[in-house]
C-alpha positions in Angstrom: -42.3 -58.0 52.8 -39.9 -55.5 54.0 -40.3 -54.7 57.9 -39.4 -50.7 57.2 -39.6 -49.3 53.9 -39.0 -45.8 52.8 -40.4 -44.4 49.4 -38.5 -41.1 47.9 -38.7 -39.2 44.7 -39.7 -36.1 43.2 -42.9 -34.3 43.5 -45.6 -36.4 41.8 -43.4 -39.6 41.7 -46.4 -41.5 43.4 -44.4 -41.8 46.8 -47.7 -41.4 48.9 -49.9 -44.1 47.0 -46.9 -46.7 46.7 -46.1 -46.2 50.3 -50.1 -46.7 51.3 -50.4 -49.9 49.5 -46.9 -51.5 50.7 -48.2 -50.4 54.5 -51.5 -52.1 53.6 -50.1 -55.4 52.2 -47.9 -55.9 55.3 -49.7 -54.3 58.2 -47.2 -51.6 58.9 -47.7 -48.3 60.3 -47.6 -45.5 57.3 -46.3 -42.2 57.7 -45.8 -39.4 55.4 -43.0 -36.9 56.1 -44.9 -33.8 54.8 -47.2 -34.5 58.1 -44.1 -34.1 60.4 -42.5 -30.9 58.4 -45.7 -29.1 57.8 -47.2 -27.4 60.9 -50.7 -25.3 60.3 -50.6 -22.6 57.7 -47.8 -24.2 56.1 -45.8 -23.1 58.9 -42.5 -25.0 58.9 -41.4 -26.9 62.0 -37.9 -26.1 63.4 -35.5 -28.7 61.9 -34.4 -30.0 65.4 -38.1 -31.0 66.2 -38.4 -32.5 62.5 -35.2 -34.6 63.1 -36.3 -35.7 66.2 -39.5 -36.9 65.1 -38.2 -38.9 62.2 -35.9 -40.3 64.4 -38.4 -41.7 66.8 -40.2 -42.8 64.0 -37.4 -44.6 62.5 -36.6 -46.5 65.9 -40.1 -48.2 66.1 -40.3 -51.5 63.9 -42.5 -52.3 60.6 -43.1 -48.6 59.2 -43.4 -47.6 55.5 -42.3 -43.6 55.1 -43.4 -41.7 52.3 -41.0 -38.7 51.7 -37.4 -37.5 50.7 -36.1 -34.4 52.7 -32.7 -35.4 51.5 -30.1 -33.5 53.1 -32.2 -33.1 56.3 -33.1 -36.7 57.6 -31.7 -39.5 54.8 -28.8 -40.1 57.8 -31.4 -40.6 60.4 -34.1 -43.1 58.1 -32.6 -44.4 55.5 -29.8 -46.4 57.0 -32.3 -47.9 59.4 -34.7 -49.2 56.2 -34.3 -52.7 55.2 -35.5 -51.0 51.4 -35.5 -48.0 50.3 -37.6 -47.6 46.9 -36.4 -44.3 44.3 -39.3 -43.7 42.0 -37.0 -41.8 39.1 -39.9 -41.4 37.0 -39.6 -39.1 34.0 -40.1 -35.3 34.4 -43.3 -35.2 32.2 -45.0 -37.8 34.5 -44.4 -36.2 38.1 -44.8 -32.5 36.8 -47.9 -33.5 35.1 -49.4 -35.2 38.0 -48.4 -32.3 40.3 -50.1 -30.1 37.9 -53.3 -31.9 37.6 -53.3 -32.5 41.7 -52.9 -28.8 42.3 -55.3 -27.9 40.1 -57.8 -30.1 41.8 -57.1 -28.8 45.4 -57.4 -25.5 44.2 -61.2 -25.9 42.5 -62.0 -27.9 45.5 -60.5 -26.0 48.1 -58.9 -29.2 49.7 -57.4 -29.1 52.9 -54.0 -31.1 51.9 -52.8 -31.6 55.5 -54.1 -30.5 58.9 -54.7 -26.7 58.8 -52.8 -26.8 55.3 -55.3 -25.7 52.5 -54.3 -25.3 49.2 -54.3 -21.7 47.7 -53.4 -19.9 44.8 -51.2 -17.8 47.3 -49.6 -20.9 48.5 -48.8 -22.2 45.8 -46.8 -19.1 44.2 -45.2 -18.3 47.4 -43.5 -21.6 47.9 -42.6 -22.1 44.1 -44.8 -25.3 43.8 -44.6 -25.8 40.3 -41.2 -24.5 39.4 -40.0 -27.0 42.3 -41.7 -30.1 40.6 -40.4 -29.1 37.2 -36.8 -29.0 38.4 -37.1 -31.6 41.4 -36.6 -34.8 38.9 -32.6 -33.6 37.7 -32.2 -32.5 41.1 -32.9 -35.7 42.7 -30.6 -37.9 40.1 -27.4 -35.7 41.3 -28.4 -36.0 45.3 -29.6 -39.2 45.5 -26.5 -41.0 44.6 -24.5 -38.9 46.1 -26.1 -39.3 49.9 -26.3 -43.4 48.9 -22.1 -43.4 48.4 -22.2 -42.3 52.5 -22.4 -45.0 54.8 -24.1 -43.6 57.4 -27.1 -43.0 54.8 -27.0 -46.2 53.1 -30.1 -48.5 53.6 -30.0 -52.5 53.3 -31.2 -52.5 49.8 -32.3 -49.9 47.2 -34.6 -50.3 44.5 -34.7 -47.6 41.4 -37.8 -47.5 39.4 -37.8 -45.4 36.5 -41.2 -45.6 34.7 -45.0 -46.2 35.9 -44.8 -49.8 34.4 -41.7 -50.9 36.4 -43.6 -49.6 39.3 -46.2 -51.7 38.9 -44.5 -54.8 38.3 -42.4 -54.3 41.2 -45.1 -54.1 43.0 -46.8 -57.3 41.9 -43.4 -59.1 42.5 -43.2 -57.9 46.2 -45.7 -60.0 47.6 -48.8 -59.7 49.3 -52.6 -60.1 48.4 -54.0 -58.4 45.5 -55.9 -55.3 46.0 -58.1 -52.9 44.3 -56.1 -49.3 44.3 -55.9 -46.3 42.3 -53.5 -45.8 39.6 -49.9 -45.0 41.2 -49.3 -41.7 41.7 -52.6 -40.2 40.9 -54.0 -39.6 44.7 -50.8 -38.9 46.6 -49.8 -36.5 49.3 -49.4 -33.2 47.7 -47.8 -31.1 50.3 -45.5 -28.7 49.9 -42.1 -30.3 48.1 -39.5 -30.4 50.5 -36.5 -27.9 50.4 -34.2 -28.6 47.3 -31.9 -31.5 47.8 -27.8 -30.5 47.9 -26.4 -30.9 44.7 -23.8 -34.0 43.7 -21.8 -35.3 41.3 -23.7 -36.7 37.6 -25.7 -40.0 38.3 -23.5 -43.4 37.6 -26.1 -45.6 39.2 -28.2 -47.9 36.3 -30.7 -50.6 36.4 -33.7 -51.0 38.8 -31.4 -52.0 41.7 -28.8 -50.2 43.4 -26.5 -52.3 45.6 
């Protein structure tokens, strides 16, 4: 198992669920970047404070991080990762997950993060569903562009394009088998990060990049 792993992808891709499983298998510290970015009442922490928190986290050893925040922390976090797992699932899969998760959170009045309860007002204000619909295409442009920069390049990148590929890669990654929820169905569900910057068309293929 890798010492330091970061899991990125659009909302609903299954980042938190996969990261939780990897952390449990490897005995690593698990962190969701949403918990560092969002304050009580869905307030955004200042950019400098957020980057400093991620920098302190990345400087440690044996961690698994779930979350993207592509322009803000790729240079701080990705370059320190032994493995970056990019969950590039079809939009129909990730969007359906976000829609189901949001409906469940609204019906139950769930607190998604400490001091951050899901509400219709918050969903509308932050454009949660619209962002979830657009994110997969944005990521396919932004991630390869960021990976082309030396300051953002992790040691290894694994790109997984379907739930079946995720399950197969997880089995092959080693560690004891444990009962687990379906990947992507019990994820974090915080607000989507600010949209990644646009980049050139994606030219990366296959399951492994680099």
